[in-house]
N, C-alpha and C positions, 0 to 999 in steps of 0.2 A: 777746107775750113779756115785756112789762113791763120793769122795770129790774133784773131779777134777775141780769143779766150785768155790772152795774157793781160793781167791787170798791172803787174809790175815785175821787172826782171832785175834782180840785184846780184851782188857778188856771191851770196850764200844760198839764196833760194829764188825760185821763180814763183810768183803768186799768180794763179790761174783761176778764172771763173769756171765752175762746172757747167758744161753744156749738155742738155739732153739730146736725144737722138735726132731731134728736129733743129738743133743748133740754138736753142733758147737757153737762157740762164736766168733763173728766178732771182739769184743773188745780184747779178749785174743790173737787172731791171729795177730791183729795189734800190740799189746804189744810184742809178741814174735819176730816180725820183726824189732823192734827197736834196737838201739845200746845198749850195756851194760850200758853206761852212762845215756841214756834216760830212760831205764828200772829202774835204781836206783833212778832217780828223782821221778818217779811215785810211786815206792815202798815206798819211804820216806813219800810221802803224804798219802798213805794208812796207814802206821804205825801211823802217827800223828793223823789222824781222828779216826782210830780204837782203839788206846790206850788211847787217851785223850778225845775223843768225839767231838772235835771241831778243825777247822782250821780258825783262825781269819783273815788271810791274803786273801783278795778277789782276789789278783793277783795269788793265788795258788788254791783256791777253791771258787766257787761262785754259788749263786742261779740264775739260768737262767730263772726262771718263770715256771709256770705250774707244780711245784714240781719236776722239773728237775734241777740237779746240775752238775757242771763241775769241775773235777780235771784238773788243768792247768799246767802240767809240760812243759814249753816252748820247742818247738813250738806246742806241741800236746795238744789235748783236749780229755778227757774221760768223757762221759756223764753218769749220774747215777741217781738213786732215792733211797729214804729211804723206807724200808718196815718193817712191824711188826716183832717183835722178834729181833730187833737190827741189821737188815740186811741193807746193802747198795749194791744195784745191779748195776753193771757197764754194760751198754747196748751197747754202740758203741763208736768209737774213730775216730779221724781224725786229720790231720795236719792243724793248723790254718794258713790261707793264707790271711785273710782279717780282718778288725776290727770287723765286726758283725758276730754273730753266723750264719752259713748257716741254713736257714729255713729247708732244707731237713734233716739235721742231727738232729735237735730238733724234727721234726716230726717222724723220725725213732725212737728216744728214747721214745717218747710218745707211739708209736705203740708197741714197745717191752715191755714197762711197762704194757700196757693193756694185752698183751699176757701172760706175767709172772703172773699177778694177776689172770687172768682167769684160767690158768693152775694150779695155787696154790689152788684156790677155788675148782676146780674140783678134786684136789688130784693127778694130773698128773705130775706136775713139778719135784718133788723129787722122783718119782717112779722108 
């Protein structure tokens, strides 16, 4: 699999794209289709969290409940979770079009987190 899953490696955390069993990442594909300016906004948030270990501004990074967090470079949202070994796994992304988080997107993040953990425990994820 190589290191294609690493989005940014900092002093405190390593930000990774979740990859499905076929090596695809819906979050990374979403990111790659953004403008350079939008990509830079997200990358700045990755740097901030990975290098310092915290983003205090809830308008930029927020706990969405159920151990799912969101990077929030307007108008986009990148959902993620923390995992052992100082990893932050970015599962999915979407453009914010309403005040509330779409239930479908959070459910997708939870499903992908479960898949990631299962595959890590089985030793299949990084194989």
